[in-house]
C-alpha positions in Angstrom: -11.8 124.0 -7.4 -8.4 122.8 -8.0 -8.4 121.0 -4.8 -11.5 119.1 -5.9 -9.9 118.1 -9.1 -6.8 116.9 -7.4 -8.7 114.9 -4.9 -10.8 113.3 -7.7 -7.7 112.2 -9.5 -6.1 110.7 -6.3 -9.1 108.9 -4.9 -11.2 105.9 -6.0 -13.4 108.1 -8.0 -10.5 109.0 -10.3 -11.0 107.9 -14.0 -9.6 104.5 -15.2 -6.3 104.4 -17.1 -5.2 101.7 -19.6 -1.5 101.2 -20.3 -1.0 99.8 -23.7 2.2 98.5 -25.3 3.5 100.2 -28.3 4.8 96.8 -29.8 2.6 95.5 -32.7 0.9 92.1 -32.4 2.8 90.3 -35.2 6.0 91.0 -33.4 4.6 89.6 -30.2 3.6 86.4 -32.0 7.1 86.0 -33.4 8.6 86.4 -29.9 6.2 83.9 -28.4 7.0 81.3 -31.1 10.7 81.9 -30.5 10.3 81.3 -26.8 8.2 78.2 -27.4 10.8 76.8 -29.9 13.6 77.5 -27.4 11.7 75.7 -24.7 11.1 72.7 -27.0 14.7 72.6 -27.9 15.7 72.6 -24.3 13.2 69.8 -23.5 14.5 67.7 -26.4 18.0 68.2 -25.3 17.0 67.3 -21.8 15.3 64.1 -23.0 18.3 63.0 -25.1 20.7 63.8 -22.2 18.5 61.8 -19.9 18.6 58.8 -22.2 22.3 58.9 -22.4 22.6 59.1 -18.6 20.1 56.2 -18.2 22.0 54.1 -20.7 19.2 53.8 -23.2 20.8 53.1 -26.5 19.2 53.6 -29.9 19.2 49.8 -30.5 17.3 49.0 -27.3 14.5 47.3 -29.2 16.9 44.9 -30.8 18.4 44.0 -27.4 14.9 43.6 -26.0 14.0 41.2 -28.8 17.2 39.3 -28.2 16.4 39.0 -24.5 12.9 37.7 -25.3 14.4 35.0 -27.5 16.9 34.0 -24.8 14.1 33.8 -22.2 12.1 31.6 -24.6 15.2 29.3 -25.1 15.6 29.1 -21.3 12.0 28.2 -20.9 12.3 25.5 -23.5 15.4 24.1 -21.8 13.5 24.1 -18.5 10.6 22.3 -20.0 13.0 19.7 -21.5 14.6 19.2 -18.1 11.2 18.8 -16.4 10.2 16.3 -19.0 13.5 14.3 -18.4 12.8 14.5 -14.7 9.2 13.2 -15.2 10.6 10.4 -17.5 13.1 9.4 -14.8 10.4 9.2 -12.2 8.3 7.0 -14.5 11.3 4.8 -15.2 12.0 4.5 -11.4 8.3 3.5 -10.9 8.5 1.0 -13.7 11.8 -0.4 -12.3 10.2 -0.8 -8.9 7.2 -2.6 -10.3 9.6 -4.9 -12.4 11.5 -5.7 -9.2 8.3 -6.6 -7.4 7.3 -8.9 -10.3 10.8 -10.4 -10.4 10.6 -11.0 -6.7 7.3 -12.8 -7.0 8.7 -14.9 -9.9 11.7 -15.8 -7.8 9.4 -17.0 -5.0 7.4 -19.0 -7.5 10.6 -20.5 -9.0 11.8 -21.4 -5.5 8.5 -23.2 -4.8 8.8 -25.0 -8.1 12.4 -25.9 -7.3 11.3 -27.4 -4.0 8.6 -29.4 -5.7 11.2 -30.6 -8.3 13.5 -31.6 -5.5 10.7 -33.6 -3.9 10.0 -35.2 -7.3 13.6 -36.0 -7.7 13.7 -37.7 -4.3 10.6 -39.6 -5.2 11.9 -40.7 -8.6 15.3 -41.7 -7.1 13.5 -44.3 -5.0 11.8 -45.5 -8.2 14.9 -46.3 -10.3 14.4 -49.8 -11.6 16.7 -52.4 -10.1 16.6 -54.5 -13.2 15.5 -54.3 -16.8 12.5 -56.5 -16.4 10.1 -56.0 -19.2 6.5 -55.2 -18.8 4.3 -52.9 -16.7 5.5 -52.4 -13.2 4.4 -50.3 -10.2 7.7 -48.7 -9.2 6.3 -46.8 -6.2 3.1 -46.6 -4.2 2.9 -44.1 -1.4 0.1 -43.2 0.9 -0.1 -40.5 3.7 -2.8 -39.7 6.2 -3.9 -36.1 6.3 -5.5 -35.1 9.6 -7.1 -38.6 10.0 -9.9 -37.8 7.5 -8.1 -37.9 4.2 -5.4 -40.0 2.5 -3.0 -38.6 -0.1 -1.7 -41.2 -2.5 0.9 -41.3 -5.2 1.6 -44.1 -7.8 4.3 -44.3 -10.4 3.8 -46.9 -13.2 6.7 -47.7 -15.6 7.7 -49.7 -18.5 11.5 -50.1 -17.9 12.4 -50.8 -21.5 13.5 -48.5 -24.3 11.1 -47.7 -27.1 8.3 -49.3 -25.2 4.9 -49.5 -26.9 2.1 -47.3 -25.6 0.1 -48.9 -22.8 -3.5 -48.1 -22.5 -5.1 -49.5 -19.3 -6.5 -48.6 -15.9 -5.3 -48.0 -12.4 -7.3 -49.3 -9.6 -6.7 -48.3 -5.9 -8.2 -50.0 -2.9 -8.1 -48.7 0.7 -8.5 -51.5 3.3 -9.1 -51.2 7.0 -11.7 -50.9 9.7 -14.9 -48.9 10.0 -16.5 -48.8 13.4 -14.4 -51.9 14.3 -15.5 -53.9 11.2 -13.6 -54.8 8.0 -13.9 -52.0 5.5 -12.8 -51.4 1.9 -13.0 -48.2 -0.2 -12.1 -47.6 -3.9 -11.4 -44.5 -5.9 -14.5 -42.3 -6.6 -15.7 -43.2 -10.0 -13.8 -46.5 -10.1 -10.5 -47.3 -11.8 -8.8 -44.4 -13.5 -7.6 -44.4 -17.1 -3.8 -45.0 -17.5 -1.8 -44.3 -20.7 2.0 -44.4 -20.8 5.1 -45.3 -22.7 8.0 -45.0 -20.3 6.4 -43.8 -17.0 3.3 -42.1 -15.7 2.8 -40.6 -12.3 -0.7 -40.3 -10.7 -1.7 -38.8 -7.4 -4.8 -37.7 -5.5 -6.5 -37.2 -2.2 -9.5 -39.3 -1.0 -11.9 -38.5 1.8 -12.4 -41.1 4.5 -15.7 -41.7 6.3 -15.9 -40.9 10.0 -14.4 -43.6 12.3 -12.6 -45.2 9.3 -9.1 -46.6 9.9 -6.9 -47.3 6.9 -4.6 -50.2 7.3 -3.3 -50.9 3.8 -3.5 -49.4 0.3 -3.4 -51.6 -2.8 -2.8 -50.6 -6.4 -3.4 -52.7 -9.5 -2.7 -52.0 -13.2 -5.4 -53.6 -15.3 -5.2 -54.3 -19.0 -8.8 -55.1 -19.7 -9.5 -57.7 -17.1 -5.9 -58.8 -16.8 -3.9 -57.6 -13.9 -0.5 -56.5 -15.3 1.0 -55.2 -12.0 0.1 -55.0 -8.3 1.5 -53.5 -5.2 0.4 -53.0 -1.5 1.7 -50.7 1.2 0.8 -50.4 4.9 0.0 -47.3 6.8 
């Protein structure tokens, strides 16, 4: 009988046992709160110690704001520098365009200068040898252009000071041969109007008919039906 009781207690079939603490539950809550507070204190100390090691100061927000302001200033300076660079590029482009315009103007002035030199040479030949009063043809020039055109120039002068205005006409006649026969040609439209005080230069180009050969060119200054001056040149 005793053996059965002992075996029952030592085997699986033995009755369950519950071990209970004799500490009351309020005291257990106090101990748990103490442990949690101690852990929280350690965690807070660890956080503050970590901040001191990492160099995080209490005024980190102020420093961050100052850095943001500095970054904004640097960006503004960069934008200004970029604007200056863009302006410099625009100025260089404008200067290049101005140089090109100046170059074209220089070429135009050189062309005009050559024309003025030609005119000067032309007028030097036309300086009056005397102070004869009245209308005179100081120069009459004619030049064949390719055999089918004639370029002509006439300078009419009044070689006196304070000369009255002259209002007349200039008549040009081209004389020669056409197909072996005598031939004469005048300006298209007839005599041209001529108004001057001291001098007046007239020029033009006239087309010749095929097989025409110009021998002489005659110029006459007409005052109404009166011939005031006349000159003829040979080609």
